[in-house]
N, C-alpha and C positions, 0 to 999 in steps of 0.2 A: 752288256751288263756284267759288271764286276761285282761279285757277291761279297757283301760285308758279313762274313761269318760271325763276327762278334755281336753284331746287332741281331742277327737271327737267333743266336744262342741266348741272348738276353731275353728275348721273347719266350723261348721255350722254358728257360729257367724260371721266369716269372709265372708262367702257367703251371709249372711243376710245383712251385712254392704254394700256389693257391690250393692245389690238390693235396699237398702234404698238410697244410693247415686244416683242411676240411676232414682229413683222415682221423683226427682226434687223438693221436699220440705221436711221440717222436719216432722217426724212422732212422734206422741204423744200417750203414753200409760198411763192410770191412774189406780192406784191400790188403792182400798178401803180397809181399815183395821180398825178393832174395837176391836181386842183381847188385845192389849197392852202388850203382854208378851215379854220377852227377845228373845224367840225362833222366834216369828213372826218378831220382829225387825231385827234379824239376817238374816232370809230368804229374807226379803225385801232389806236389804243391798246388799246381793249377787245378787239379781235380778237387782238392780239399777246399780251395777258394770258391769254386762253383757249387760244391755241396753245401757250403755255408749259406750261399745266396739262395739255394733251393730249399733251405730249411731241413737238410738231411745231415745227421751226424755221421761223419766219415772217420773211421779209425784205420790207421795204417799199422800193420804187423810186419816189422822188418825181421827177416830170418837171416841167418848167417849164409854167406856166399857159398860155403861148402856143405850146406844142408843137402841131404839126399832127397830124391824124388818122393819116396814113400813118406818121409817126415813132412815135407811140404804139403803133400796130399792130405795127410792126417790133420795138419794145421788148418787147411781149407775146410775140411769136414767139420772140425771142431768150431771154427769161426761161424760156420753156417747155422749152427744150433742156436746162436744167440743174436743173429742178425737177420734183417729183412732181405739183404742182398749181399753177395760176396763176389769180389773180382780178384783176379790174379794179374798183377802188373807184369807185362812182358817187356823185354825178354827175361827168361830165367837163365841162371848161369850155364855155361857150356857144359855139356855132358848130362844135363838133366833131361829125362824123358818128359817133355812138356805135356804130351797127351795124358800121361798118368795123372799129372797134377790137375789139368783142366777138367778131366772127367770126374774128379772128386767134387766138383761144384754141383750141388743138387739142382735139378731142373727148375724147381720153383724159386731158386735164389740166384739164378744165372743171368744177371743184368747185362753182361757183356756178350752173352750168347756164344760162349767159347767151348763148351763141352760138346761132345759128339751128340748127346741126346738133344740138347737145345738146338744144335745146328741142323739135325735131321728134321726136327719139327719145322724149323724155318724153311728148309729146302722143300718141304712138302706142304707149305703154307696154305695152298688152295684147298687142301683137304682136312685142315685142322681147325678145331674149335676148342677154346677160344683162339682167336688169331695169335699165332706165335710171335714171340719177341723178335724184333729185327736187330741184327748186329749194329752197334752204334754208327759205324762208318756207312753201312748201307742205308740206315735210317737217315743219316745226314744227307746222303746223295738224294734219296727220295724227297726229302724236305726241300732241298735246293731246286730240284727239277720241278716240283709242284709250284713253288713260289715263282719260278721263271716261266710258268705256263707251258712246260714241255711235256707233251704226251708221247711216251716212248714206243707205244705199239707201232710196229712196222718200220721203226728206224733201225739203222745199222749202228751197232755199238762195238767199239773196240775196248777191251779191258786189258791194260798193260800190267802184267804180274798176276800170279795165281795164289797169292798168300792167303792165310787163314783170316787175317784181319781186314784186308781190303779186297783183293782181286776175287777170291772165291765167293764171298757173300754178295758183292756188287754184281758179278756176272750172273749169279743165281737169281737175284731179284729182277734184273733187267730181262732175263729170259722169261721169268714168270709173267712179266708185263707185256710180253709179245715182241720184244726187240730181237733182232737177228744178231746174236752175240758171237764175237770172235775173241778168244783169250790169247794174248800174245806175251811172249818173252822177247828179250833182245836177240835171242837166237832163232826166233821164228822166221821161216823162209819168207812168209808173207807180211813181215812186220811193216815195211814201208807202204805196200799197197793197201793193207788193211787200215792203217792210219789215214791214208789219203782218202779212202772211201767212207770213213766213219762219219756219221751224223753226231754221235756222242763218243767221247773218249774219256774213260775213267782210268787214272793211272795211280798205282801204288808201288812202283818199282824202287823208289828211294835212290834214284840216279839223277843227279843235278843236270838240268838242261837237256834231258834225253829227247824231249819233243820240241822240235824247232818250228818256227812259223811256216817254213817252206814245206813241211811234211803234212800239213793239214789243210782242209778246204775252208773256204770262206763261209762263215756262219756256223762253224762247228761248235758244239757244246763241250767244254773241257772241264771235267771235275778232277782236279789235281789233289790226290790224297797221299802223294809221296812226300816224305820229308827226309832231308839229309843236311849235312853241314858242308858248306863251301866257303873257303876264305873267312871262316869265323862267323858266317851267317847261316841261318836256317833257310833253305830254299826247297822248291818243289821239283817235280819231274819236268814240268813244262817251262820253257823259256818265257819269262814275263812278256816278251814281245808278242806271244801268241794271243794276248788279250786284244790286240788290235785287229785280229782276224776273227776271233771267236764271237759268237752271239751271247754266250754265257761263259764266264771264266771265274774260277775260284783261285785266289792268290794263296801263296804260302810264304809266311804264315798269315793267319787271319781269315782263312776260308773254311775248308772242311773241318779242320781240327776242333775249333770251338763248338761247332754244331754237333759233332760226334760226342764230345764230352757232355753237352746238354742232353743229348738223346740217351746217354747212359743213365742219367738221373731220372729222366722220364720213364725209362724202363724199370728203374727201382721202385717208383711209386706204383706203377702198373702191377708189378709182382706183388707188392704189399696189398693193394686193393683186391687182387684176385684171391690171395690167401685169406684175407678177412671175409670175403664173400663165401668162399668154400667152407670156412669154419662156421659160418652162420647158418649154413644149410642143414 
């Protein structure tokens, strides 16, 4: 099963649009950016296009590349006062204390689940009410696994990379669901053996062709959330030939990415609905 992430995303966006329409007023999401790169501009253009489809007004605030962390954090806090949700488009310029900026996002406006407060709630999800927001990539993984009919409890999962956007939240969710999780980097002594034994592989290393067909077992589930450029093309961590071996495979591009963006806007309407319910009490 090769996952058509764009089709899955379209379904999520359509459902989100219905919820936004029923909400009774326009929703506003503000994105703070300071990187200034062509890649960042491209990602934001994609998000704005999907926001429009979801019926959400998305405003991008572009800050100077030499902006200081405290100034960016203040801009985040200010934007949050007039928005239903705020996101910080990563990466930030080199030398910026990213944590300082991300922790300026109020818990009730953090649609990307990037602040320490939001991530702590997610990591302790079984004990939290209401159910905490899921980081978009983890939510995309969950959606794809559910649609493929994969119950992860008791399965062996290898998560390649331990980054804040992919590896850390995906490993946390899989462990919450009862999977036996091994987090790997390319320097891990058990890298090869853990991949070979895994029932599920989630990769966010950003290393083209890192995972080869001969490294995984027949029927493995491969969730490829790694993106990088190779010979002018966007590619994933898994060699496309792995699709011939995997029972479930997400291509890059067109797999996890579109679903994660859709889940971001799904989070935004959920935050708005919860805020309205709290205000009505």
